[in-house]
C-alpha positions as CSV (number, residue, x, y, z in Angstrom):
1,M,0.4,-2.8,-31.2
2,A,2.8,-1.7,-32.8
3,L,2.9,2.3,-34.4
4,D,4.0,0.8,-37.5
5,T,0.4,-0.9,-37.7
6,L,-1.4,2.4,-37.7
7,T,-3.7,3.6,-40.3
8,T,-4.1,7.3,-39.3
9,P,-1.8,10.0,-37.5
10,A,-1.5,9.9,-33.8
11,K,-1.7,12.9,-31.7
12,A,1.1,13.7,-29.0
13,V,0.6,13.3,-25.5
14,P,-1.0,16.2,-23.7
15,G,-0.2,17.8,-20.4
16,P,1.0,21.0,-18.9
17,R,4.3,22.0,-19.6
18,G,6.0,22.8,-16.3
19,L,9.1,24.7,-15.4
20,P,12.4,24.5,-16.0
21,F,14.3,21.6,-13.6
22,V,11.5,20.9,-11.5
23,G,8.4,20.6,-14.2
24,V,5.2,20.6,-12.2
25,G,6.6,19.0,-8.9
26,L,6.0,22.0,-6.9
27,D,1.9,22.0,-7.7
28,F,2.1,18.2,-7.8
29,L,3.7,17.5,-4.2
30,K,1.1,20.0,-2.7
31,D,-1.6,17.6,-3.8
32,P,-1.0,14.9,-5.6
33,L,-4.1,13.0,-5.6
34,G,-5.9,16.3,-6.2
35,Y,-3.4,17.3,-9.0
36,F,-4.9,13.8,-10.9
37,D,-8.3,15.0,-10.4
38,T,-8.0,17.7,-12.1
39,M,-5.5,16.5,-14.9
40,V,-8.3,13.8,-15.8
41,T,-10.8,16.7,-16.3
42,R,-8.3,19.1,-18.0
43,Y,-6.6,16.2,-21.0
44,G,-8.4,12.9,-20.4
45,R,-7.7,9.6,-19.2
46,V,-3.9,9.7,-20.7
47,F,-1.8,12.5,-20.3
48,R,1.9,13.9,-19.7
49,L,3.4,15.3,-16.4
50,P,7.0,16.6,-16.3
51,L,8.3,15.6,-12.4
52,G,12.1,17.3,-12.2
53,K,14.4,15.9,-14.7
54,N,11.8,13.1,-15.5
55,S,8.4,12.7,-17.5
56,F,5.9,10.1,-16.8
57,V,2.6,9.0,-18.9
58,F,0.0,8.6,-16.3
59,L,-2.7,5.9,-17.6
60,N,-6.3,6.3,-15.6
61,D,-8.0,4.4,-17.4
62,A,-8.5,0.4,-16.9
63,E,-8.6,-0.6,-20.3
64,H,-5.5,0.9,-20.6
65,V,-4.0,-0.6,-17.7
66,E,-4.4,-3.9,-18.6
67,Q,-3.3,-3.4,-22.2
68,V,0.0,-3.0,-20.3
69,L,-0.4,-5.4,-17.6
70,R,-2.1,-8.4,-19.6
71,R,-2.7,-7.9,-23.4
72,D,0.8,-6.5,-24.3
73,F,2.7,-7.3,-21.1
74,E,5.5,-8.3,-22.8
75,N,6.1,-4.8,-24.4
76,F,6.6,-3.4,-20.6
77,G,8.7,-3.5,-18.0
78,M,8.9,-2.6,-14.6
79,S,10.1,1.2,-14.7
80,E,13.4,2.1,-14.5
81,Q,12.7,5.6,-13.5
82,S,10.5,4.3,-10.9
83,E,13.6,2.2,-9.2
84,E,15.8,4.7,-9.9
85,L,13.7,7.2,-7.8
86,L,12.9,4.7,-5.4
87,R,16.7,3.1,-4.8
88,P,18.1,4.7,-1.5
89,L,15.0,2.7,0.1
90,L,14.4,-0.1,-1.9
91,G,17.4,-0.9,-3.8
92,R,16.6,-3.5,-6.4
93,S,14.1,-5.3,-4.2
94,M,11.9,-7.6,-5.6
95,P,9.0,-5.3,-5.7
96,V,10.6,-2.4,-7.7
97,V,13.5,-4.0,-9.8
98,A,13.2,-3.6,-13.8
99,D,15.7,-6.5,-14.7
100,H,12.9,-9.4,-15.1
101,L,15.2,-11.8,-14.7
102,Y,16.7,-10.9,-11.6
103,W,12.7,-10.9,-10.8
104,E,12.5,-14.0,-11.6
105,Q,15.2,-15.2,-9.5
106,L,14.2,-13.2,-6.7
107,H,10.6,-14.4,-7.0
108,A,11.6,-17.9,-7.1
109,M,13.8,-17.5,-3.7
110,M,10.8,-15.7,-1.6
111,L,7.7,-17.9,-2.7
112,P,9.0,-20.2,0.1
113,M,7.4,-17.5,2.2
114,F,4.1,-18.0,1.4
115,T,3.3,-21.3,1.6
116,P,0.4,-22.6,3.8
117,R,2.5,-23.8,6.8
118,M,4.3,-20.5,6.3
119,L,1.1,-18.4,6.1
120,Q,-0.5,-21.2,9.3
121,Q,3.0,-19.6,11.0
122,Y,2.4,-16.2,10.3
123,F,-1.3,-16.4,11.6
124,G,-0.6,-17.1,15.1
125,H,2.2,-14.6,15.4
126,T,-0.4,-12.3,14.0
127,L,-3.2,-13.2,16.5
128,C,-1.1,-12.5,19.7
129,A,0.2,-9.0,18.4
130,T,-3.3,-8.3,17.6
131,Q,-4.5,-9.4,21.1
132,E,-2.0,-7.3,22.7
133,E,-3.4,-4.6,20.5
134,V,-7.0,-5.1,21.8
135,E,-5.9,-5.3,25.4
136,H,-3.8,-1.8,24.5
137,L,-7.1,-0.3,22.7
138,A,-8.9,-1.2,26.6
139,K,-6.6,1.2,28.0
140,H,-7.1,3.4,26.0
141,M,-11.1,3.4,26.3
142,A,-10.6,3.4,30.6
143,G,-8.5,6.2,30.2
144,G,-10.5,8.0,28.1
145,E,-7.8,8.7,25.5
146,T,-8.4,9.9,21.8
147,I,-5.8,7.5,19.9
148,S,-4.5,8.3,16.4
149,M,-5.8,5.4,14.9
150,Y,-3.5,5.5,12.1
151,E,-0.2,5.3,14.2
152,F,-2.3,2.5,16.3
153,A,-2.8,0.6,13.5
154,R,1.0,1.1,12.2
155,E,2.1,-0.1,15.6
156,G,0.1,-3.1,15.5
157,V,0.9,-3.9,12.0
158,F,4.6,-3.5,12.4
159,A,4.6,-5.7,16.1
160,S,2.5,-8.5,13.3
161,L,5.7,-7.7,10.9
162,I,8.9,-8.3,13.2
163,R,7.2,-11.5,14.3
164,T,6.9,-13.1,10.8
165,L,10.2,-11.3,9.4
166,F,12.2,-11.7,12.6
167,V,11.3,-14.0,15.1
168,R,14.7,-13.7,16.8
169,G,17.0,-10.4,16.5
170,I,15.1,-7.5,17.0
171,D,13.4,-6.5,20.3
172,P,9.7,-5.2,20.8
173,S,11.1,-2.4,22.2
174,E,12.7,-1.4,19.3
175,V,9.5,-0.7,17.2
176,T,8.8,2.6,18.4
177,T,12.0,4.0,17.0
178,L,12.1,1.8,14.2
179,L,8.6,3.2,13.3
180,E,9.8,7.0,13.8
181,W,12.5,6.1,11.2
182,F,10.6,5.0,8.6
183,G,7.7,7.8,8.8
184,K,11.1,10.3,8.4
185,A,12.4,8.3,5.9
186,D,9.1,8.8,4.3
187,E,9.7,12.2,3.5
188,Y,12.7,11.5,1.9
189,V,11.8,9.3,-0.2
190,N,8.0,10.7,-1.2
191,A,9.6,13.7,-2.1
192,R,12.4,12.2,-4.4
193,N,9.4,9.8,-5.9
194,L,7.0,12.4,-6.4
195,S,9.5,15.1,-7.6
196,G,11.7,13.4,-9.9
197,A,14.7,14.0,-7.4
198,S,14.7,17.5,-7.9
199,P,17.9,19.3,-6.4
200,L,15.5,22.2,-5.0
201,I,12.9,19.6,-3.2
202,M,16.0,17.8,-1.7
203,A,17.4,20.4,0.0
204,I,14.2,20.7,2.2
205,P,15.3,20.2,5.5
206,A,12.6,17.3,6.6
207,V,13.6,15.7,3.5
208,R,17.2,15.5,4.5
209,E,16.3,14.3,8.1
210,G,14.6,11.7,6.4
211,K,18.0,10.8,4.6
212,R,19.6,10.4,7.4
213,C,16.8,8.4,8.9
214,L,17.2,5.9,5.8
215,D,20.8,5.4,6.9
216,R,20.0,4.4,10.5
217,I,17.7,2.1,9.2
218,D,20.5,0.5,6.7
219,R,22.5,0.3,9.7
220,R,20.5,-1.5,12.0
221,V,19.5,-4.1,9.1
222,Y,23.1,-4.8,8.6
223,E,23.1,-5.4,12.5
224,L,20.2,-8.0,12.5
225,L,21.9,-9.7,9.0
226,A,25.3,-10.1,11.2
227,F,23.5,-11.6,14.0
228,R,21.1,-14.1,12.2
229,K,24.2,-15.6,10.5
230,A,26.1,-15.9,13.8
231,N,23.0,-17.8,14.9
232,P,21.3,-19.8,11.8
233,A,18.2,-21.6,12.8
234,E,17.9,-25.0,12.0
235,T,14.6,-24.9,10.1
236,P,13.5,-21.9,8.7
237,E,11.1,-20.1,11.5
238,D,10.1,-16.6,9.4
239,M,10.7,-14.9,6.4
240,L,14.8,-13.9,7.1
241,D,15.2,-17.2,7.8
242,I,14.0,-17.9,4.4
243,L,16.1,-15.5,2.7
244,L,19.1,-16.9,4.4
245,S,18.9,-20.0,3.0
246,A,17.8,-19.9,-0.5
247,R,20.2,-20.1,-3.2
248,K,20.1,-18.8,-7.1
249,A,20.0,-20.8,-9.8
250,D,23.8,-21.2,-9.4
251,G,23.7,-22.2,-5.9
252,A,25.0,-18.2,-4.6
253,A,23.1,-17.3,-1.9
254,L,22.2,-13.6,-1.6
255,T,24.9,-10.7,-0.6
256,D,24.2,-8.4,2.2
257,V,23.5,-6.0,-0.2
258,E,20.7,-8.1,-1.7
259,L,19.4,-9.0,2.3
260,R,19.2,-5.8,3.1
261,D,17.4,-4.6,0.1
262,N,14.8,-7.3,0.5
263,V,14.5,-6.7,4.1
264,V,13.8,-3.2,4.1
265,A,11.3,-3.6,1.3
266,L,9.2,-6.6,3.3
267,L,9.3,-3.8,6.4
268,F,8.5,-0.8,4.2
269,G,6.0,-2.5,2.7
270,G,4.6,-4.0,5.6
271,Q,4.0,-0.8,7.5
272,E,3.4,1.5,5.0
273,T,0.6,-0.2,3.3
274,T,-1.9,-2.8,5.5
275,P,-1.8,0.4,8.6
276,G,-3.6,2.3,5.6
277,A,-6.1,0.0,4.7
278,I,-6.9,-0.7,8.7
279,T,-7.3,3.0,9.3
280,W,-9.7,3.9,6.4
281,A,-11.9,0.8,7.2
282,F,-12.3,2.2,10.6
283,G,-13.1,5.8,9.7
284,L,-15.2,4.4,6.9
285,L,-17.2,2.5,9.2
286,A,-17.6,5.7,11.9
287,A,-19.5,7.6,9.2
288,H,-21.6,4.8,7.9
289,P,-23.0,3.0,10.4
290,E,-25.5,1.3,8.7
291,K,-22.4,-0.7,7.2
292,R,-20.8,-1.2,10.2
293,A,-23.7,-2.7,12.1
294,R,-23.8,-5.1,9.1
295,M,-20.5,-6.3,9.5
296,L,-20.4,-6.6,13.2
297,E,-23.5,-9.1,12.6
298,E,-21.1,-11.2,10.5
299,I,-18.5,-11.3,12.9
300,D,-20.9,-12.2,15.8
301,R,-22.4,-14.9,14.1
302,V,-19.4,-16.5,12.2
303,L,-17.2,-16.1,15.5
304,E,-19.5,-16.7,18.3
305,G,-17.6,-14.5,20.8
306,R,-14.4,-16.8,20.5
307,E,-11.1,-15.3,18.6
308,P,-10.9,-16.7,14.6
309,S,-9.2,-19.2,13.4
310,F,-6.9,-19.1,10.2
311,Q,-10.3,-20.5,8.8
312,D,-12.7,-18.4,9.5
313,L,-11.1,-15.6,7.5
314,A,-12.6,-16.9,4.3
315,K,-16.1,-16.5,6.2
316,L,-16.0,-13.1,7.2
317,E,-17.2,-12.1,3.4
318,Y,-18.8,-8.9,4.3
319,T,-15.7,-7.8,6.6
320,E,-13.2,-8.7,3.8
321,M,-15.8,-5.9,1.2
322,V,-15.4,-3.2,3.5
323,L,-11.6,-4.1,3.4
324,D,-11.8,-3.8,-0.3
325,E,-13.9,-0.8,-0.7
326,A,-11.6,1.1,1.9
327,M,-9.1,0.3,-0.8
328,R,-10.8,1.2,-3.5
329,L,-11.2,4.8,-2.0
330,Y,-8.1,4.9,-0.6
331,P,-5.5,2.5,-2.3
332,A,-2.4,2.4,-1.0
333,F,-0.2,4.6,-3.4
334,P,-0.5,7.0,-5.9
335,F,0.5,5.3,-9.1
336,I,2.1,2.4,-10.2
337,G,5.3,2.6,-12.7
338,R,6.1,0.6,-16.1
339,D,8.4,1.3,-18.8
340,S,7.4,0.5,-22.6
341,L,10.2,-1.8,-24.0
342,V,8.8,-0.7,-27.6
343,D,7.3,2.2,-29.3
344,T,3.0,1.1,-29.4
345,E,0.1,3.2,-28.9
346,I,-2.3,3.7,-25.9
347,G,-5.8,5.2,-26.2
348,G,-4.7,6.7,-29.4
349,Y,-1.3,8.5,-28.5
350,P,2.0,7.3,-29.4
351,I,4.2,5.8,-26.7
352,A,7.4,6.2,-27.6
353,R,10.3,3.1,-26.1
354,G,11.2,4.1,-23.1
355,T,8.6,6.0,-21.6
356,S,7.9,5.6,-18.1
357,L,4.1,5.1,-17.3
358,G,2.5,5.3,-14.1
359,F,-0.9,3.6,-13.2
360,V,-3.4,6.3,-11.3
361,A,-5.3,4.0,-9.1
362,W,-6.5,6.7,-7.4
363,T,-8.6,7.7,-10.5
364,V,-9.1,4.4,-12.1
365,H,-11.1,3.3,-8.5
366,R,-13.3,6.7,-8.9
367,D,-13.6,6.0,-12.8
368,P,-18.1,5.5,-12.8
369,R,-17.9,3.9,-15.8
370,H,-16.7,0.7,-13.6
371,W,-17.6,2.4,-10.2
372,P,-21.3,3.8,-10.0
373,E,-21.4,6.4,-7.3
374,P,-17.8,5.9,-7.5
375,D,-17.1,8.8,-4.4
376,R,-19.7,6.5,-1.9
377,F,-18.6,3.9,0.4
378,I,-20.2,0.5,-0.6
379,P,-19.0,-2.6,0.0
380,E,-21.4,-4.6,-1.7
381,R,-19.7,-3.7,-4.7
382,H,-17.2,-6.2,-3.8
383,T,-19.3,-9.4,-3.8
384,R,-17.7,-12.3,-5.3
385,E,-19.9,-12.2,-8.3
386,E,-19.3,-8.7,-9.0
387,K,-15.3,-9.2,-9.2
388,K,-16.1,-12.0,-11.5
389,T,-17.9,-9.8,-13.8
390,R,-16.2,-6.0,-13.1
391,A,-13.0,-5.2,-15.8
392,K,-9.9,-6.7,-14.8
393,C,-7.9,-3.9,-13.9
394,A,-10.6,-1.4,-12.2
395,Y,-9.3,-2.8,-9.2
396,L,-5.5,-2.1,-8.5
397,S,-5.0,-2.2,-4.9
398,F,-2.6,-5.1,-5.0
399,G,-1.4,-4.4,-8.7
400,Y,-2.4,-6.7,-11.4
401,G,-0.7,-10.0,-13.4
402,Q,2.4,-11.6,-12.8
403,R,4.5,-8.7,-10.6
404,R,1.1,-8.7,-8.6
405,C,2.3,-8.0,-4.5
406,I,3.4,-11.6,-3.8
407,G,2.4,-10.5,0.2
408,E,-0.7,-9.8,-0.8
409,R,-2.4,-12.8,1.4
410,V,-0.1,-11.8,4.3
411,G,-1.4,-8.4,4.2
412,R,-5.2,-9.4,4.1
413,M,-4.6,-11.5,6.7
414,E,-3.0,-8.7,8.8
415,A,-6.0,-6.1,8.1
416,L,-9.0,-8.8,8.7
417,L,-7.5,-9.7,11.8
418,M,-7.5,-6.1,13.4
419,L,-10.5,-5.4,11.9
420,T,-12.4,-8.3,13.1
421,M,-11.2,-8.3,16.5
422,I,-10.9,-5.0,17.6
423,S,-14.4,-4.9,16.4
424,Q,-15.7,-7.8,18.7
425,R,-15.0,-5.7,21.7
426,F,-14.7,-1.7,20.4
427,L,-16.4,1.0,18.7
428,L,-14.5,3.4,16.8
429,D,-16.1,7.1,16.6
430,H,-14.1,9.9,15.0
431,A,-13.2,12.2,17.8
432,G,-13.8,15.5,15.4
433,G,-17.0,13.9,13.9
434,R,-16.0,13.8,10.5
435,L,-14.1,11.3,8.5
436,P,-10.4,13.5,8.0
437,D,-9.1,14.9,4.9
438,H,-6.1,12.8,3.2
439,K,-2.1,13.2,2.3
440,V,0.1,11.7,0.0
441,Q,3.6,10.4,2.2
442,M,4.4,7.8,-0.2
443,S,1.1,6.2,0.9
444,I,-2.5,8.0,1.6
445,K,-2.5,8.6,5.0
446,P,-5.1,10.9,6.9
447,V,-4.3,14.3,7.5
448,D,-4.3,13.9,11.4
449,G,-3.7,10.6,11.5
450,M,-7.6,10.0,11.9
451,P,-8.1,10.7,15.7
452,M,-11.0,8.4,17.4
453,R,-13.0,7.3,20.5
454,V,-12.9,3.7,22.0
455,R,-15.9,2.5,23.3
456,A,-17.6,-0.8,24.5
457,R,-19.8,-2.3,22.3
458,N,-22.3,-2.1,24.3
459,Q,-21.6,1.5,25.7
460,A,-23.5,4.8,23.7
461,P,-21.7,7.7,22.1
462,D,-20.7,10.3,24.5
463,V,-21.8,13.0,21.7
464,A,-24.4,12.7,18.9
465,P,-23.3,11.6,15.3
466,V,-22.3,14.0,13.5
467,A,-24.4,14.1,10.1
468,R,-21.8,13.0,7.4
469,P,-21.9,13.9,3.6
470,E,-22.6,11.2,1.0
471,V,-19.1,12.2,-0.8
472,V,-16.1,10.9,1.5
473,G,-13.4,11.4,-1.1
474,V,-14.1,15.1,0.0
475,P,-15.4,15.1,3.8
């Protein structure tokens, strides 16, 4: 809706003023999700935050998000501010690039990664990697060890990702080192993104070390590209083969910088999002044994003790509902960015051309108008019938519209396989007796990695279950 069609004056978007140079960045970085909750209570579902030298208008209403992503989508583009803030990590890769024509080229070049044949191939690699992770769990159980669920899931997903992205060129022994670099790089990119690249924040020692680790990742990726170009495959075996053989409309191949950007984006996206979904799913199941029992009944009934096939995934309906509810309560990222390409209006507020917008999945997913008892873990919300009737943008775990996550099917496959195959043999219980608090470090992670004990399905817990609160958002 253009501003010249308005019949009544529109009021300015409300929000805090903040401090010079940093805006509200210092307070925001302490607890971004809690800050969003406070802003919704104080200002409503549309508010403006100054973050460093930048300013964002945040949308916390499914209808407003749908206006941007569907009804008036031609009036909004990917956020140039977000692209700039994430550039050290993601460059001009497909997930963040603001130039839509360039995005369309990249999208066409990446679609062959997700054909049925390639998905079947990825399934085989992921199955093998998950089997190895299950055996690692058996060793942890035999030794009576407590595991960090997040780090365990992250290693398993990254091992799967390496096999689907790089069949050749990266040794499994490198996984631990690469994960360490990505973990430290997160400190830098997270601080840059959430603070608007405030110089004060960028000078923090952990942030500076994160930048150095990102440089190490870049060097390793460029080495890998050189190796793969010198040792080409006759037919595509993995995602990188497809990227190397892809051609733009003019027949040109991707440059090394373009390859680097999209390879790092695939690595980052895979190891940053899916492990969180798996971790929170196991954590919520441990806190809600009645939901876990229902999921285990389905897994046992569908699989009858055998390993899952690609076709079985569609039959594990309740297991996928568990995953969807975990991602509702703990969506991967605090917000998704867009820019307004025209002067317009959202929720009765004027939005000037060039305004950067953020969609806050955390607050959208907790809107009681769409999610009754929003802080409770209720997988039954996600039946196929319920999905057809709920507001289109009330659930944003994979985005919505044309720029929806292209790797959704692979991410879901990895998460479902790990959730299913671990649950066939083991039960995971909270070592601390409760669901841990959360933090934002690029994605939404458990504060302490979620320590859990591993026991066999037929083994009684070694401690009495601790009473859990109904509200899981703040355990």
